[in-house]
N, C-alpha and C positions, 0 to 999 in steps of 0.2 A: 552387462549391467553390474554395478557395484552394490552388493547387498549390505554394505556397512552404512549406506546413506539412508536417511529417513525418506527422502524423495529423490528419485532420479527420473527425469523426463528427457526424451530425445526426439526432436522434430515433431512435436505435437501440432496437429492441424485440426481445426474445426471450421466447417463451411456451412453457412446458412444461405441457401439459394445460390446466388452469384457472388456472395460476399464471404471472404475468408476472415472470420472473426479472430482466429488464431492461426498464425502462418509460420509454423516451424519453430516452436518454442522449446528451448533446452533449459533445464533447471537441475541443479544439484544442491540438496539441502542436507547439511550435516545434522545428525542427531544431537539434541540438547542445545539447539541454537534458535535464534529468531531470524527468519529469512523474510525480508521485505520484498514485495512485488509492487513497484511504484509506477504509476501511470495515470493519465487522465481518464475521465469517463469515456467509455467506448474503446479503450485500448485493447481489451481482451482479457483483463485480469480475472473477472468473475467466470468467464467461460473456461479459462485455464483451470481455476479452482474446481469448477464443476466436473471437468474431466478427471482430475486427480482424485476427487472424492467419489467417483463412480456415478455421478448424477447425469453425466453426458458421455456417450461413447465417442472416442476420437475418430476422426475421419482419416487420420494419418499419424505416423509416429507411434511411440509407445512410452509407457510410464510404469514405474514400480513404486510401491510404498513398503518400506522395510523388506525389499526383495520380492514382493508379491505383485504380480501384474494386475493393473487396475481393471482390465477387461476380463482376462481369464480367471483371476482370483478375486473377483469383485466382492464376494461374500466375506472373505478373510479381511480384505482391506477395510470394509465397513466396520469390522470389529476393532480396528486399530486406530480409528480416527473419530474426531468430533468436529462438527461443522457449525459455525455461526455465520449466517448469511447477512446480507444488507438489510433484510427485513425480518422483524421479530417473528419467530415461529410459535410463540406462546398463544394460548387461547384466552381472549379477553373476557370470556364469560366466567372464567375460573379465577380463584385467588392464586397468589404466588405459590403457596404451599400445595394447593391442589394441582397446579401445573406440574411442579417438580415430582410430586408423588405419581401422577399419571405417567410421566415420561419414565420414571424409575420402574414402575410396574410393567410397562411395555418392554423394558430391557431385561425383565426377568427377576427383578427384586421381589422379595416377599413384602407383604404389607408393612410389617414392622421395620424392615430394613429400608423400605422406600421412605417412610416417615422420618427415620433417623437421618437418611442421606439428605432429604429436603431441609431439615433443620440445620444440618451442618453447612450446606451450601448457602442458605439464606443468611446465616451468620457471617460466613466468609465474604459475601458480597454486600454486606451492610444493609440487608433487607429484612432483618428480623422484625423490626417495628411495623413493617408493612405486610407481614406474612399473610394476614387474613383480609387485606384490603382488595377490593375488586380491581382488576388490572386496568379497567377503563379510567381509574383515578391515578394511575401511575404516570410519572413524567417520562419523557423519552429516554433519559439516562437510566432510570430504574428499569425500564423495559429491556434496554440493551444489556444491563447487568444480569437480569433474570434469564435472558436468552443465552448468555455466555454460561451461566450456572447450569442451565439445562444440558448444554453440550458437554459438560464435565461430569455428568452423573456417573458414567462408566469409567472415568479417569483414563481417557485414551492417551497413548504415548505421542500421538500427533494430532495437533489442533489446527484447523483451518479457520482463520478469522478474516472474513471478507468485509473490509472497511468497517471495523467494529465501532469506530468513534464518529462516524458521519452524523452530523446534526447535533452533536453533544456540546454542552457548554464547556469552557476551559477547565473548570473544577472537576467535572465528571470525566472528561478526557484524561486528566491526570490520574484519577482513581483507576480508570481502565488500564492505563500504562503500568501502574503499580501491580495490578492483577496479572498482567501479561508477564512482567518480570518475575513475579512469584511462581507462575506456572513453570517457567523455564528453570528457576532455581530448584524446584521440586522434581525435575526430571523430564518434563514434557518438551516436545519440539513444537514450535509455532511457525506456521507459514502465514504471513500477514500481508494482505493487500491493502493499499491505501493510496489516496491522492494527496495526502498531507505530507509535505516534504519534511517538516519538523518531526512528525511521528516516525517516519522511516529513520531519520537521523538519530533520534533518541533511543529507539528500540532495537533496530536490526543489526545483526552481526555482519550480514552480507545483504546486498540489494541487487535485484534485477530491475532495470528500467525497461518498461514495455511501452511501445508506441505503435499503433496501427497493427497490432497482432504479432509484433516481433520484439525480441529482446535486443535492444540497441546498445546496452552496456551492462556490465555485471562486475561486482567487486565489493569490497568493504566501503563504508561511507567515506573514509579518508582517501582510499584509492580513487574513488569517483571524483572527489573534489580535486585531487591532484591532477586529474586528467584535463582539467580546464585551466591549469596554470597555478602558480604559487599564490598569486594575488589577482584581484580584479579591480579595474578602474570603473567607477560608477559615475556616469554623467547624467545630469538632469538639464534638459534644454529649456531655454526661456520660451521657445516657440516650437510646439510639436511638429509643425510643418517642415522644420529643418531636419527631421529624423533621417531621411534617406541621404541628404547631402552630407550629414555628419558621418553616417556609416561609410560613405564613399571616401571621405577624408581619412577616417580611421584606417581603412584598408590600404590607402596609399601611403600614409605616414608610418603606421605601426606594422604594416604587413600582416595583420591578423584580421579576422572577421569579428566585428562587434555584433551584439544581439540586442534588438529592440524589444524591451519588455512590454507586455500588454498594458502595464501601468503607464500612464501618459508621459511621453517625452523622456523616458528613462532608458538609458543604454548601458549595457554591461560589456566590458572589454577585457579579455584575458591579458594580463601584463607579462609579456615575455621579455621585455627590455624596458626597465623603469626609466632609463636615460632618455628614451624617446618621448616620454609624456610631455615634456616642455615643448618639444617640436610640434606635437599634436595641438597643444593649446595655442601656439603661435599661428599654426595653419588655420585653425578654426577662427581665430580673430581676424586673420586676413580675408577669410571667406565670409565674414560677418555672420558667423554661427554663434549666437550668444548662449552662454551656460549660466544657469541660475545657481547651480552648486555642483561640486564633484567631490568624490572621496575615494580612498583606496581601502579595500577590505579583503580579508581572507575569503576564498571561495566557499559558497554554501551549496546545498543540493539544488537550490533554485537556479544557480548559474549552471550547474551540471545539466539539469533538465532542459533549460533554455538552449544551451550549447548543442545538446544532442538532438533535440527535436524541433527547435525553432519556435516553440510555444510553451506556455505554462501548463500546469496540471489542472486547470479549471475545466468546466464542461466543454466538451468538443462539439462541433457542429453535427457530428454523427453519433451522438451519445446513445441513440437507440440501437446502435450496433451491439451493445453489450447484452449478453444473455443474463437474465436475472434468475438465478436458481431458486 
């Protein structure tokens, strides 16, 4: 195992009954970076985080955090990490200040230092004006910011953020993104799970794409985009019923597999030979497959995920597979 890495996991497995929620996950996270774990609900993201954060014991494989085994050295690992889960861990009966002071006292801060730290974090996360407000009157975005603030009380070198912007409005998501960038700029390492493709693209230095408990691709955002071709042809069909006939025509003419997006009648095709596009349009006209519009664009993480998994990152049919820590 490489002790210079913030996180190194090899073959992590977690089984719930007859279901393998995590099925041999390998990860390497460099210190001082943002590492994104991208996947749909039920893919195994939260379960993986829970094992790395010592909240769940792996059923197979091994993992280290800054060279410390997450099972054998669990106590040391917990001193090196902060965890912000999908659901706020704050107490709604207390104010923002009272929550942070409580967490700081539990971490061994003196009463004076706990109050000072709470004031500092509330200012950092733009919550000073609401410091004494009951949490039941907080918006979802304010609760998420307070939860993240609580995880930073001890200023850990490694921070796990499990879908930190789920359910937030665009403005608050942008504020959270700025906070994550600031954390890394000040020396922290962030392991971020998300089902938002734009979030992974904006923040992550490297990304692991997880589907059905396995890592199906890993690399920088640009490397993942390049894996599906230099450009993509986007077709929107006049009649969604023509989808399968169009995919067959694409395979025959372009010799590549198109991917039907869950969005109605939209097909994404990696362009390996732009000269063949005219041949495709002629073949579709001869087959009476009408197109309402088409365009050529550089690949995005949407195309990467669709090409790798055959579906988008929306809720899966087996979303209840995911372990909620």
